[in-house]
C-alpha positions in Angstrom: 55.6 84.1 -19.9 51.8 84.1 -19.5 51.5 84.2 -23.3 53.9 81.2 -23.8 51.9 79.2 -21.2 48.7 80.0 -23.1 50.2 78.8 -26.4 51.5 75.6 -24.8 48.1 74.9 -23.3 46.4 75.4 -26.7 48.8 73.0 -28.4 48.1 70.3 -25.7 44.4 70.7 -26.2 44.5 70.5 -30.0 47.2 67.8 -30.5 46.4 64.2 -30.0 48.4 62.6 -27.2 47.7 58.9 -27.9 48.9 58.6 -31.4 46.7 57.5 -34.4 43.2 56.1 -33.7 43.1 52.3 -33.5 41.4 50.6 -36.5 37.9 49.3 -35.8 37.5 45.8 -34.7 36.0 43.7 -37.5 32.7 41.8 -36.6 33.2 38.1 -35.9 32.8 35.8 -38.8 29.6 33.7 -38.9 30.0 30.1 -38.1 30.6 27.6 -40.9 28.8 24.3 -41.3 31.8 22.5 -39.9 31.7 24.8 -36.8 28.0 24.1 -36.3 28.5 20.4 -36.5 31.4 20.6 -34.0 29.8 22.9 -31.5 26.1 22.1 -31.5 25.1 20.5 -28.2 21.5 19.5 -29.0 20.9 15.8 -29.8 18.3 16.9 -32.4 17.9 20.2 -34.3 16.1 21.7 -37.3 16.6 25.2 -38.8 14.4 26.3 -41.7 13.2 29.2 -43.7 9.4 29.4 -43.4 9.0 31.5 -46.5 10.4 28.8 -48.8 10.3 25.7 -46.7 14.0 25.3 -47.2 15.8 23.3 -44.5 19.1 25.1 -43.7 20.3 22.6 -41.0 19.0 19.3 -39.8 20.3 16.8 -37.2 18.5 13.7 -36.1 15.2 15.3 -36.8 13.2 12.1 -36.6 14.7 10.8 -33.4 12.3 11.0 -30.4 13.1 12.9 -27.2 11.0 14.3 -24.3 9.5 17.7 -25.2 9.3 19.3 -21.7 7.3 22.5 -21.7 7.3 22.9 -25.5 4.2 20.7 -25.0 2.4 23.9 -24.0 2.5 25.1 -27.7 -0.1 22.4 -28.4 -2.0 23.2 -25.2 -2.2 26.9 -26.2 -3.0 26.1 -29.8 -5.8 23.7 -29.0 -7.3 26.0 -26.3 -7.2 29.0 -28.7 -8.8 27.1 -31.6 -11.6 25.9 -29.3 -12.2 29.3 -27.5 -10.7 32.1 -29.5 -9.1 33.1 -26.3 -12.5 34.0 -24.7 -14.2 32.7 -21.6 -13.5 32.1 -18.0 -11.9 29.3 -16.0 -12.8 28.5 -12.4 -9.8 26.9 -10.7 -10.5 23.4 -9.2 -8.4 21.6 -6.5 -6.9 19.1 -9.0 -5.5 22.0 -11.1 -3.2 23.1 -8.3 -1.6 19.7 -7.5 1.1 19.8 -10.2 4.5 21.0 -9.1 6.3 23.3 -9.6 4.0 26.2 -10.4 5.4 29.6 -11.2 2.0 31.3 -11.1 0.1 29.8 -8.1 -3.7 29.8 -8.6 -6.2 29.8 -5.8 -8.9 27.2 -5.7 -12.3 28.7 -6.6 -11.0 31.8 -8.3 -12.2 32.7 -11.9 -9.5 33.7 -14.4 -10.0 34.7 -18.1 -8.8 32.1 -20.6 -6.8 34.9 -22.3 -4.8 35.4 -19.0 -4.1 31.7 -18.6 -2.9 31.5 -22.1 -0.4 34.3 -21.3 0.5 32.4 -18.1 1.4 29.2 -19.9 3.2 30.8 -22.8 5.1 33.6 -21.0 5.5 32.1 -17.5 5.2 28.4 -18.6 2.9 27.8 -15.6 1.8 24.3 -14.9 -1.3 25.0 -12.8 -2.7 27.2 -15.6 -2.1 24.4 -18.2 -4.1 22.0 -16.0 -6.9 24.4 -15.4 -7.3 25.2 -19.1 -7.2 21.5 -20.1 -9.8 20.4 -17.6 -12.1 23.3 -18.4 -11.9 23.2 -22.2 -12.4 19.4 -22.5 -14.2 18.4 -19.3 -11.2 16.5 -18.0 -7.4 16.5 -18.5 -7.5 13.0 -19.9 -9.9 14.0 -22.6 -7.9 17.1 -23.4 -4.7 15.0 -23.8 -6.6 12.7 -26.1 -7.5 15.7 -28.2 -3.9 16.8 -28.2 -2.8 13.5 -29.7 -5.7 13.5 -32.2 -4.7 17.0 -33.3 -1.0 16.0 -33.6 -1.9 13.1 -35.9 -4.1 15.3 -38.0 -1.2 17.8 -38.3 1.2 15.1 -39.4 3.2 14.9 -36.2 3.5 11.1 -36.7 6.1 10.4 -34.0 4.7 12.6 -31.2 2.9 11.3 -28.1 1.5 13.7 -25.4 0.7 12.5 -21.9 -0.2 15.8 -20.2 -0.8 19.4 -21.0 2.3 20.9 -19.3 5.3 18.7 -20.2 6.5 17.6 -16.8 7.7 14.0 -16.6 5.6 11.1 -15.3 4.0 9.2 -18.1 6.3 8.9 -21.2 5.8 11.5 -23.9 7.9 12.2 -26.9 8.3 14.3 -30.0 10.9 15.0 -32.7 12.6 18.2 -34.0 10.6 17.7 -37.2 7.2 17.3 -35.4 7.9 20.2 -33.1 8.5 22.4 -36.1 5.1 21.4 -37.5 3.5 22.4 -34.2 5.5 25.7 -34.0 4.5 26.7 -37.5 0.8 26.1 -36.7 1.2 28.0 -33.4 2.6 31.0 -35.2 -0.3 31.3 -37.6 -2.3 32.7 -34.7 -1.4 36.4 -34.5 -2.5 36.6 -30.8 -0.5 33.6 -29.7 2.5 34.8 -31.7 2.4 38.2 -29.9 2.1 36.6 -26.5 5.1 34.4 -27.3 7.3 37.4 -27.8 6.1 39.4 -24.8 9.0 40.0 -22.5 7.2 41.0 -19.3 3.5 40.7 -18.2 1.7 41.4 -15.0 -0.9 38.8 -14.3 -3.7 39.6 -11.9 -5.1 36.6 -9.9 -6.7 36.2 -6.5 -3.2 36.1 -4.9 -2.5 39.5 -6.3 -0.5 41.0 -9.2 2.1 38.5 -10.3 5.1 39.7 -12.3 5.9 37.2 -15.2 9.1 37.4 -17.2 9.4 35.4 -20.4 11.6 32.4 -19.9 13.3 33.1 -23.2 16.6 34.7 -22.1 17.4 35.8 -25.7 14.3 37.9 -26.1 15.5 41.5 -26.2 19.1 40.4 -26.2 19.7 38.4 -29.5 19.2 40.6 -32.6 15.8 39.9 -34.1 14.7 37.3 -31.6 10.9 36.8 -31.8 8.3 34.4 -30.5 9.6 31.2 -28.8 8.7 28.6 -26.2 11.3 27.1 -23.8 11.3 23.8 -22.0 13.5 22.1 -19.4 13.3 19.0 -17.3 16.1 16.7 -16.0 15.1 14.0 -18.4 14.5 16.2 -21.5 17.3 18.7 -20.8 16.9 22.0 -22.8 14.2 22.1 -25.5 13.3 25.1 -27.6 11.2 26.3 -30.5 12.2 29.8 -31.6 11.8 32.4 -34.4 14.2 35.3 -35.3 13.9 37.9 -38.1 16.5 40.1 -39.7 16.1 42.4 -42.7 12.6 41.1 -43.2 13.6 37.4 -43.4 12.5 35.0 -40.7 14.2 31.8 -39.6 12.7 29.2 -37.2 14.5 26.4 -35.3 13.6 23.6 -32.9 16.0 22.0 -30.5 15.7 18.8 -28.4 18.0 17.4 -25.7 20.4 20.3 -25.6 22.9 21.0 -22.8 22.6 24.8 -23.5 19.7 26.0 -25.8 21.0 29.6 -25.6 24.4 28.7 -27.1 22.8 26.4 -29.7 20.2 29.0 -30.7 22.8 31.7 -31.3 25.0 29.3 -33.3 22.2 28.1 -35.6 20.6 31.5 -36.2 24.0 33.1 -36.9 24.8 30.3 -39.3 21.3 30.5 -40.9 21.2 34.2 -41.5 24.7 34.2 -42.9 23.8 31.5 -45.4 20.2 32.4 -46.2 19.8 32.6 -50.0 17.7 35.5 -51.5 14.0 34.7 -51.6 12.6 34.0 -55.1 10.6 37.1 -56.3 7.4 35.0 -56.6 7.6 34.3 -52.8 8.3 37.8 -51.6 4.6 38.7 -51.6 3.7 35.6 -49.6 4.6 35.0 -46.0 2.8 31.7 -45.4 5.1 29.3 -43.6 5.8 25.9 -45.1 6.6 22.8 -43.2 9.7 20.9 -44.4 8.8 17.7 -46.2 10.8 15.1 -44.4 9.6 11.5 -44.6 9.6 10.0 -41.1 10.9 6.5 -40.4 9.4 4.1 -37.9 11.2 4.0 -34.5 10.6 1.8 -31.5 8.7 3.1 -28.6 10.7 4.9 -25.9 10.7 3.3 -22.5 10.0 5.6 -19.5 13.0 6.6 -17.4 12.9 5.2 -13.9 14.0 7.6 -11.3 14.5 6.5 -7.7 13.6 9.3 -5.3 15.1 9.2 -1.8 12.5 9.2 1.0 11.7 12.2 3.1 13.5 15.1 1.3 14.1 18.4 3.1 11.5 21.1 2.2 13.3 24.3 1.4 11.7 27.7 0.8 13.5 29.7 -1.9 14.8 33.1 -0.8 15.8 36.1 -2.8 19.3 35.6 -4.2 19.2 31.8 -4.0 20.5 29.6 -6.8 20.5 25.9 -7.3 24.2 25.9 -6.8 24.1 27.7 -3.5 21.3 25.5 -2.2 23.1 22.3 -3.3 26.3 23.5 -1.6 24.3 24.3 1.6 23.0 20.7 1.8 26.0 19.0 0.4 24.2 17.5 -2.6 24.5 17.8 -6.4 22.4 20.3 -8.4 21.2 17.4 -10.6 20.1 15.6 -7.4 17.8 18.5 -6.6 16.5 18.7 -10.2 15.6 15.0 -10.1 13.0 15.9 -7.4 12.0 19.3 -8.9 11.6 19.3 -12.7 11.5 22.9 -13.9 11.4 24.8 -17.2 14.4 27.0 -16.4 16.8 26.0 -13.5 18.1 29.5 -13.5 14.7 31.0 -12.7 13.9 30.5 -9.0 10.9 32.2 -7.5 11.1 33.4 -3.9 8.6 31.5 -1.8 8.7 28.5 -4.1 9.2 25.2 -2.2 12.0 22.9 -3.3 12.4 19.3 -2.2 16.1 18.8 -1.4 17.3 15.2 -1.2 18.9 13.9 1.9 22.4 12.7 1.2 22.7 9.0 2.3 25.2 8.3 5.0 28.1 6.1 4.2 28.3 3.2 6.7 
């Protein structure tokens, strides 16, 4: 009997009990051009191969839209070209008056230019952009004038900057085509390129060690995701300039006025890599990016959007675990009502201790 039990146990251990192994699930098919046209949410988009200059996808690339924090690509580029990333910045009172700020600076402290460059590229901090602009050019107005002069020199013919951080106020605009020109120039600087693909950085200021996480949620998640710069305001919606590399081939895209830049980015890069033709042998030894040659057309000036802000909003201090949805529900207002008073690069990234202005819902008589 003991021997029979042993034989039976051996058969159970060696014989499969679930039948034949299920066949592997095939990978999803890459999106077609029709799928991209149907699902793309951005009002304007450009996808290109920087090796050949070939445009793989284009949508309304000469239409103007607010750039939001992609403006900081020009701020960083101009600062780097004038300083090489060297020098110190002493924070002045006017540098700290822009809101919101993800990396609060203390008036009178001195911070290296290199650290503030990381602050605006990784953390998209607005105080840091103001401090850099004022220090490098003597005043923010002069720095903005230099930004616009540089844009014209680079061929960004439909771009107009109004500040170094991208928050609304005075009207500013760019196009998907112009933003690609700027992004290509930004990526020619190896130090800036490396910063733009840094996922986490600890910035030491007078307040203490501040933990910065890159606003690019696809970094370390989407295969091949490289340097990028995010942007978001209520008026601009999602804006983005991003690079991704697979099997030694790089693609770059720019997005403006998107409802969801993460979805659009995956869609366009998946389409681009699936339809990327082999590089000509003569180009394989050269990696210099080329800007797509697209002739711009003249468009009328955009009018600034007028936003009526309710008086005396509630000042709310963000706590750990808060989201815009929970805060809006708590005060019986809409999420977009809060965003009207609190423009931010990424509405999903709330920093504990940050102050939000929450509108008071008017009473119905």
